Structure formats: C-alpha cells, structure tokens
C-alpha positions as CSV (number, residue, x, y, z in Angstrom):
1,V,-10.4,-9.3,8.9
2,Q,-9.9,-13.1,9.4
3,L,-7.3,-14.4,11.8
4,Q,-5.5,-17.8,11.9
5,A,-3.2,-18.5,14.9
6,S,-0.6,-21.2,14.7
7,G,2.6,-22.3,16.5
8,G,1.3,-23.9,19.7
9,G,2.6,-27.1,21.0
10,L,4.2,-29.0,23.9
11,V,7.3,-27.6,25.3
12,Q,9.3,-28.2,28.5
13,A,9.6,-25.5,31.2
14,G,12.2,-23.0,30.3
15,G,11.7,-23.6,26.6
16,S,10.5,-21.2,23.9
17,L,7.7,-21.1,21.3
18,R,6.8,-18.5,18.7
19,L,3.1,-18.1,17.9
20,S,2.0,-16.6,14.6
21,C,-1.3,-14.9,13.7
22,A,-1.9,-14.6,9.9
23,A,-4.5,-12.0,8.9
24,S,-6.4,-11.8,5.6
25,G,-9.4,-10.1,4.2
26,D,-8.7,-6.5,5.1
27,T,-5.8,-4.0,5.6
28,F,-3.8,-5.6,8.4
29,S,-2.0,-2.5,9.2
30,D,-5.2,-0.7,10.2
31,Y,-5.6,-3.0,13.2
32,V,-4.3,-3.1,16.7
33,M,-3.3,-6.6,17.4
34,A,-3.3,-8.6,20.7
35,W,-2.9,-12.0,22.3
36,F,-5.0,-13.4,25.0
37,R,-5.0,-16.8,26.7
38,Q,-7.4,-19.1,28.5
39,A,-6.1,-21.7,30.8
40,P,-8.3,-24.7,31.7
41,G,-10.9,-23.7,34.2
42,K,-9.9,-20.0,34.2
43,E,-11.1,-16.9,32.5
44,R,-9.5,-15.5,29.4
45,E,-6.7,-13.1,30.3
46,F,-4.8,-10.4,28.4
47,V,-1.2,-11.2,27.3
48,A,0.0,-8.6,25.1
49,T,-0.9,-5.9,22.5
50,I,0.9,-3.9,19.8
51,N,-0.2,-0.8,17.9
52,T,-0.6,-0.6,14.2
53,Y,3.0,0.7,13.5
54,G,4.5,-2.1,15.7
55,D,6.5,0.2,17.9
56,R,4.4,0.3,21.1
57,P,4.0,-3.2,22.7
58,Y,2.3,-3.5,26.0
59,Y,2.4,-6.7,28.3
60,A,0.6,-8.2,31.1
61,D,2.9,-8.2,34.2
62,S,2.9,-12.0,34.2
63,V,4.7,-12.2,30.9
64,K,6.7,-9.1,30.8
65,S,10.4,-9.6,30.0
66,R,9.7,-13.2,28.9
67,F,7.3,-12.7,25.9
68,T,7.7,-10.4,23.0
69,I,4.8,-9.3,20.7
70,S,5.6,-8.0,17.2
71,R,4.1,-7.7,13.7
72,D,5.1,-7.6,10.2
73,N,2.7,-5.5,8.3
74,A,4.2,-6.5,4.9
75,K,3.4,-10.2,5.8
76,N,0.0,-9.5,7.4
77,T,1.2,-11.4,10.4
78,A,1.6,-10.8,14.2
79,Y,3.8,-12.8,16.4
80,L,4.2,-13.8,20.1
81,Q,7.7,-15.0,21.0
82,M,7.5,-16.8,24.3
83,N,10.7,-17.5,26.2
84,S,11.4,-19.0,29.6
85,L,8.0,-20.7,29.6
86,K,6.5,-21.9,32.8
87,P,3.8,-24.5,33.4
88,E,1.5,-21.7,34.4
89,D,1.7,-20.4,30.8
90,T,-0.3,-23.5,29.7
91,A,-3.4,-22.2,27.9
92,V,-5.1,-21.7,24.6
93,Y,-3.7,-18.6,23.1
94,S,-5.8,-16.5,20.8
95,C,-4.9,-13.6,18.6
96,A,-7.3,-10.7,18.3
97,A,-7.8,-7.6,16.2
98,S,-9.2,-4.1,16.9
99,S,-10.0,-1.4,14.5
100,H,-10.1,1.0,17.4
101,M,-7.6,1.6,20.3
102,G,-5.6,-1.1,21.9
103,S,-6.8,-2.3,25.2
104,T,-6.3,-5.1,27.8
105,W,-10.0,-5.6,27.6
106,A,-11.1,-8.4,25.4
107,G,-14.4,-6.7,24.5
108,E,-12.4,-4.0,22.6
109,Y,-11.4,-6.6,19.9
110,G,-14.0,-7.5,17.4
111,Y,-12.0,-10.1,15.5
112,W,-10.6,-13.3,16.8
113,G,-8.5,-16.3,15.6
114,Q,-9.5,-19.8,16.6
115,G,-6.7,-20.3,19.2
116,T,-3.6,-22.5,19.4
117,L,-2.8,-24.7,22.5
118,V,0.4,-24.2,24.3
119,T,1.3,-26.8,27.0
120,V,4.2,-26.4,29.1
121,S,5.5,-29.4,31.1
122,S,7.3,-29.2,34.3
C-alpha cells in the first residue's frame, strides 16, 4: 500500500489542524493505521493508532484528549484531527500502515507515508 500524508502547516498555539493520509494500491480496510511524529533532534515517537474498523483508537498520553485519529475506509483515508496545539507538537508527522496488529512500536508498521511538517508557534 502507498501512503500520502498532507495537511501540515504553520499554526499558532491553541489552534487546530487536520492531517490526512490517503492510501492506494491495496485494500485500505485491511490495514491498521497510525501516526508518528519526529521533532527536530528527537527520536520518532508514536502519536495514535486505529484498528481496521475504525472503532478502537489509541493515543499517546501526550496527545490524549487533544488529538483524534479516524479513518474512512470508503475513501481510503486516515485522519488526525489536532486541537489545542502546543509548540511541543511541532514535528514532521508521518502516517503508517500495518497488515498485522496495531502497536506503538514503529517497527510493526511496514508502510510509511512521506511525512508532513506541522509547526506550532507560541
């Protein structure tokens, strides 16, 4: 499956952005989807994951109650709605797909999008 992330940009603290991850090349609904992020000078970290049916999201503590992961299997797209953004959310956000079980471990995901930059100004 090929993944294309979009929706990043510059936003002020407290603002919102919605990231999209468009999938092609295979049956999207067969894949667990996730978002990871990597801030400058830091390691990649897990943000959120959602199961194939879209009814079981799971979040990193740092984004819980602020971010919402979702998917539309009819549109072959996953989303990350980000609210109440903070400067520490600044990072390149990448979507990922796994044909196995969902995980917070990046190594579980065999397919990755190219990443989209989110910059939150204070």
